[in-house]
BADRENTOR-323992 format. One record per atom (N, C-alpha, C): residue in three letters; x, y, z. Coordinates in steps of 0.05 Angstrom, whole numbers, plus 5000, padded with zeros to 4 digits. Last residue first. Example, Ala and Ser with C-alpha at 12.3 -4.5 7.8 and 13.67 -1.06 7.14 Angstrom:
BEGIN
SER525749555142 SER527349795143 SER525850015157 ALA526448865156 ALA524649105156 ALA526449345156 
This chain:
BEGIN
UNK453553534699 UNK450353584708 UNK449853834704 UNK457053074659 UNK456353354662 UNK453353364673 UNK461452584667 UNK458652634673 UNK458252924676 UNK465752114637 UNK465452414644 UNK462252414643 UNK470151594657 UNK467351684651 UNK466951954657 UNK475351134637 UNK474351404647 UNK471451454639 UNK480250624644 UNK477650744634 UNK476851014645 UNK485050574662 UNK483850314647 UNK481150444636 UNK491150844656 UNK488350934657 UNK486650714645 UNK497050654689 UNK494750594670 UNK492150694676 UNK502650944704 UNK500050924715 UNK498250894691 UNK507751044683 UNK507250784695 UNK504450744711 UNK506951544664 UNK506951324645 UNK507051064659 UNK504752104677 UNK504851864696 UNK505051604677 UNK504352424633 UNK506052504657 UNK506552314676 UNK500452164601 UNK502952294592 UNK505052324615 UNK496152004631 UNK497751824616 UNK500151914604 UNK494552534649 UNK495752324671 UNK497252114652 UNK493052784603 UNK495552914615 UNK496952674636 UNK488352524590 UNK490752484574 UNK493452574590 UNK485352704634 UNK485852424632 UNK488452374610 UNK485453264621 UNK486453194643 UNK487352854647 UNK482353264572 UNK485353344572 UNK486653214597 UNK477553134592 UNK478652914573 UNK481952994570 UNK476153554621 UNK476553324637 UNK478153084618 UNK476153964578 UNK478154004601 UNK478453704617 UNK472053764547 UNK474853774538 UNK476753814558 UNK467553874585 UNK468053584575 UNK471453584566 UNK468154414586 UNK468654274612 UNK469253984604 UNK466754534538 UNK469554614543 UNK469854464569 UNK461254364537 UNK463554254517 UNK466354324527 UNK458854674571 UNK459354444581 UNK461154294563 UNK460155374587 UNK459955174565 UNK460654904575 UNK458755554652 UNK458855614626 UNK458855364608 UNK459255494703 UNK456555574697 UNK456455634666 UNK462254974734 UNK462855194713 UNK459855214708 UNK466954544773 UNK464154734773 UNK464454944753 UNK469853924772 UNK470254204766 UNK467454314765 UNK473553364791 UNK470653514794 UNK472053794786 UNK475152674786 UNK476052974782 UNK473653124781 UNK477052114828 UNK474852284813 UNK475952594811 UNK479951494817 UNK480451784824 UNK477951934811 UNK481550874841 UNK479151034828 UNK479351324839 UNK486450404833 UNK485550664848 UNK483250734826 UNK489949794847 UNK488249954832 UNK487650204848 UNK493149494877 UNK493749474847 UNK492049694834 UNK491749494929 UNK494549584925 UNK494749594894 UNK485549664957 UNK486749484934 UNK489449634926 UNK483550014991 UNK484749785001 UNK486049614979 UNK480950404955 UNK482850494970 UNK484750234984 UNK477350344912 UNK479450154912 UNK481750274932 UNK475351044905 UNK474950774904 UNK477450584907 UNK477051574904 UNK474051514915 UNK473551204915 UNK481452044916 UNK481051774908 UNK478651674919 UNK480152704880 UNK480052534906 UNK480252184898 UNK480753364864 UNK481053094858 UNK480752954884 UNK478353964831 UNK478253814856 UNK478453504846 UNK482554334785 UNK480254124789 UNK480354024817 UNK486054624757 UNK484454764771 UNK481554564775 UNK490454364729 UNK487554384715 UNK485254544730 UNK494854354755 UNK495054374724 UNK492354454716 UNK493354344809 UNK494954534802 UNK495054584770 UNK490253874811 UNK489154144818 UNK490954334807 UNK494753504794 UNK492253544781 UNK491053814787 UNK498453454839 UNK499053574814 UNK496653634797 UNK496153104878 UNK497653364884 UNK497953544861 UNK495252614857 UNK493052784868 UNK493953064873 UNK500352504841 UNK498452534819 UNK495752704831 UNK502852414891 UNK503852624871 UNK501952704850 UNK499351984909 UNK499652224924 UNK500652444906 UNK500251544879 UNK497851664876 UNK497751954889 UNK505251314890 UNK504851404863 UNK502251584864 UNK505451254942 UNK507651404934 UNK507051454901 UNK500850914950 UNK500851174961 UNK502751374949 UNK503450434929 UNK501450554914 UNK500950874923 UNK507350364967 UNK507950404941 UNK505750504923 UNK504150235009 UNK505950465014 UNK507050564986 UNK501649745002 UNK499949994998 UNK501650245002 
């Protein structure tokens, strides 16, 4: 679990700085081989722009954390 935290913690710290998003590990906390991370933002404007921002954040994770596999993503605009 210590190794997992050492990889997740920097990711959770950098995402808000790069994208002005709130982030949290929301699932698989006790699973050393997986993590579920939620990215959240609030906007009163263009939902298309928000969708693009969240897609870009997922791509950024794959680029800047190559040892982290993004197994899937789901974007929900409310």
